[in-house]
LOVORO-28480 format. One record per residue (C-alpha): residue number from 1; x, y, z. Coordinates in steps of 0.5 Angstrom, whole numbers, padded with zeros to 4 digits. Layout:
% LOVORO-28480
     k       x       y       z
   NUM       X       Y       Z
...
END
This chain:
% LOVORO-28480
     k       x       y       z
     1   -0128   -0073    0081
     2   -0123   -0077    0076
     3   -0120   -0083    0078
     4   -0113   -0079    0079
     5   -0116   -0075    0084
     6   -0118   -0081    0088
     7   -0111   -0082    0092
     8   -0111   -0075    0094
     9   -0118   -0076    0097
    10   -0116   -0082    0100
    11   -0110   -0079    0103
    12   -0114   -0073    0106
    13   -0119   -0078    0109
    14   -0114   -0082    0112
    15   -0110   -0076    0115
    16   -0117   -0073    0118
    17   -0118   -0080    0121
    18   -0111   -0080    0124
    19   -0111   -0074    0128
    20   -0111   -0075    0135
    21   -0112   -0070    0141
    22   -0111   -0072    0148
    23   -0116   -0069    0153
    24   -0117   -0072    0159
    25   -0121   -0070    0166
    26   -0119   -0072    0173
    27   -0118   -0071    0180
    28   -0111   -0069    0184
    29   -0112   -0071    0191
    30   -0109   -0066    0196
    31   -0103   -0068    0201
    32   -0098   -0065    0205
    33   -0093   -0070    0201
    34   -0097   -0071    0195
    35   -0094   -0076    0189
    36   -0094   -0074    0182
    37   -0100   -0076    0178
    38   -0097   -0076    0170
    39   -0100   -0076    0163
    40   -0095   -0079    0158
    41   -0095   -0078    0151
    42   -0090   -0080    0145
    43   -0086   -0074    0142
    44   -0081   -0073    0137
    45   -0075   -0068    0137
    46   -0077   -0061    0135
    47   -0084   -0063    0136
    48   -0088   -0057    0139
    49   -0093   -0059    0145
    50   -0098   -0054    0147
    51   -0101   -0056    0154
    52   -0108   -0053    0156
    53   -0109   -0054    0164
    54   -0116   -0052    0166
    55   -0115   -0052    0174
    56   -0122   -0052    0178
    57   -0122   -0048    0185
    58   -0119   -0051    0191
    59   -0119   -0048    0198
    60   -0112   -0049    0202
    61   -0109   -0053    0196
    62   -0103   -0051    0192
    63   -0103   -0055    0185
    64   -0096   -0055    0182
    65   -0095   -0057    0174
    66   -0088   -0060    0172
    67   -0087   -0063    0165
    68   -0081   -0068    0164
    69   -0079   -0073    0159
    70   -0078   -0081    0160
    71   -0070   -0080    0158
    72   -0065   -0082    0163
    73   -0063   -0075    0165
    74   -0070   -0073    0166
    75   -0070   -0067    0163
    76   -0075   -0062    0166
    77   -0078   -0057    0161
    78   -0083   -0053    0165
    79   -0084   -0052    0173
    80   -0090   -0048    0175
    81   -0092   -0047    0182
    82   -0099   -0045    0185
    83   -0103   -0045    0178
    84   -0110   -0044    0178
    85   -0116   -0043    0173
    86   -0114   -0044    0165
    87   -0107   -0044    0164
    88   -0103   -0045    0157
    89   -0096   -0047    0156
    90   -0092   -0049    0150
    91   -0085   -0053    0150
    92   -0081   -0056    0144
    93   -0079   -0064    0145
    94   -0071   -0065    0145
    95   -0071   -0072    0145
    96   -0074   -0078    0142
    97   -0078   -0080    0149
    98   -0084   -0079    0152
    99   -0087   -0073    0155
   100   -0090   -0073    0162
   101   -0094   -0067    0164
   102   -0094   -0068    0172
   103   -0099   -0065    0177
   104   -0098   -0065    0185
   105   -0103   -0062    0189
   106   -0100   -0060    0196
   107   -0104   -0058    0202
   108   -0102   -0051    0205
   109   -0099   -0050    0211
   110   -0106   -0047    0214
   111   -0109   -0054    0213
   112   -0107   -0060    0218
   113   -0109   -0067    0219
   114   -0113   -0070    0225
   115   -0114   -0078    0225
   116   -0121   -0081    0226
   117   -0120   -0086    0231
   118   -0126   -0090    0229
   119   -0124   -0091    0222
   120   -0117   -0089    0222
   121   -0118   -0084    0216
   122   -0114   -0078    0216
   123   -0119   -0072    0215
   124   -0117   -0064    0214
   125   -0119   -0058    0218
   126   -0118   -0051    0216
   127   -0115   -0046    0220
   128   -0121   -0043    0222
   129   -0123   -0049    0226
   130   -0129   -0051    0221
   131   -0129   -0059    0220
   132   -0129   -0061    0213
   133   -0133   -0067    0210
   134   -0130   -0074    0210
   135   -0128   -0074    0203
   136   -0120   -0072    0202
   137   -0119   -0065    0198
   138   -0118   -0065    0191
   139   -0118   -0061    0185
   140   -0121   -0062    0178
   141   -0116   -0061    0172
   142   -0118   -0061    0165
   143   -0112   -0063    0161
   144   -0111   -0062    0153
   145   -0105   -0064    0150
   146   -0104   -0062    0143
   147   -0097   -0065    0139
   148   -0094   -0063    0133
   149   -0099   -0061    0127
   150   -0105   -0061    0132
   151   -0101   -0055    0136
   152   -0100   -0050    0131
   153   -0105   -0045    0131
   154   -0108   -0045    0124
   155   -0113   -0039    0125
   156   -0107   -0034    0127
   157   -0103   -0036    0121
   158   -0110   -0035    0116
   159   -0111   -0028    0119
   160   -0103   -0026    0119
   161   -0103   -0029    0111
   162   -0110   -0027    0109
   163   -0111   -0035    0107
   164   -0118   -0037    0105
   165   -0122   -0043    0109
   166   -0120   -0048    0104
   167   -0112   -0045    0104
   168   -0112   -0046    0111
   169   -0115   -0053    0111
   170   -0110   -0055    0106
   171   -0104   -0052    0110
   172   -0107   -0056    0116
   173   -0107   -0062    0112
   174   -0100   -0061    0109
   175   -0097   -0060    0116
   176   -0100   -0067    0118
   177   -0098   -0070    0112
   178   -0091   -0068    0114
   179   -0092   -0071    0121
   180   -0094   -0077    0118
   181   -0088   -0077    0113
   182   -0083   -0076    0119
   183   -0086   -0081    0123
   184   -0085   -0086    0117
   185   -0078   -0084    0117
   186   -0077   -0085    0124
   187   -0080   -0092    0124
   188   -0075   -0093    0118
   189   -0069   -0091    0122
   190   -0071   -0095    0128
   191   -0072   -0101    0123
   192   -0065   -0100    0121
   193   -0062   -0100    0128
   194   -0066   -0106    0130
   195   -0063   -0110    0124
   196   -0056   -0108    0125
   197   -0057   -0110    0132
   198   -0060   -0117    0130
   199   -0054   -0118    0125
   200   -0049   -0116    0131
   201   -0053   -0121    0136
   202   -0053   -0126    0131
   203   -0045   -0125    0130
   204   -0044   -0125    0137
   205   -0048   -0132    0138
   206   -0044   -0135    0132
   207   -0038   -0133    0135
   208   -0039   -0136    0142
   209   -0042   -0142    0139
   210   -0035   -0143    0135
   211   -0031   -0141    0142
   212   -0036   -0147    0145
   213   -0034   -0152    0140
   214   -0027   -0151    0140
   215   -0027   -0151    0148
   216   -0030   -0157    0148
   217   -0025   -0160    0143
   218   -0019   -0158    0146
   219   -0022   -0160    0153
   220   -0023   -0167    0150
   221   -0016   -0167    0147
   222   -0013   -0165    0153
   223   -0017   -0171    0157
   224   -0015   -0176    0152
   225   -0007   -0174    0153
   226   -0008   -0174    0161
   227   -0012   -0181    0161
   228   -0006   -0184    0157
   229   -0001   -0181    0161
   230   -0004   -0183    0167
   231   -0005   -0190    0164
   232    0002   -0191    0162
   233    0004   -0189    0169
   234    0000   -0194    0172
   235    0003   -0199    0167
   236   -0004   -0201    0164
   237   -0002   -0199    0157
   238    0004   -0199    0153
END
């Protein structure tokens, strides 16, 4: 390989190492009024987000999923109730905000609580009257979130366009490089906004400083004339 091909190799290596795919496995505890358990990820406007949730079994439980963003209006992209098994959802981000995948695990109406007086712990008992163990009910969620170039199904594109393995890999690298360029453009625009904010803040601070100085000078002059008039009334000065 020549020297001219070295930068391309370094870029490809950097791109391959920079790919990030969020995969997480966790439990969602069931309750009559459960709090939301959310996983947040940054996404740019127009970015494709693929959410794959593999929900484990849970008797007497209903797991709901909701996808929102962290904007002021709390935009809701998706809301599904009673999901189970493996589910796959696709959304497109609309704002420069974090995307949150939230889960709530509800105890169904056929399940109710009783309180252990010795420990004060709330336990559940099924509608058939069979007591459960002391552990609270929960469901296991295996969550996989792909954003941007990682969310594109390049295998389907390869089958549709009859691409070779090398062409498919190059198409994937092209998408990732474009995503990195868009990220750099976004960082550049943010830096420009920060610079404008910095210049505006400095101008306001300078104007406030001049106003404070002029106010102190005016107050000093007024005090001098006021004291002079006071001393004249008391015949202390001519």
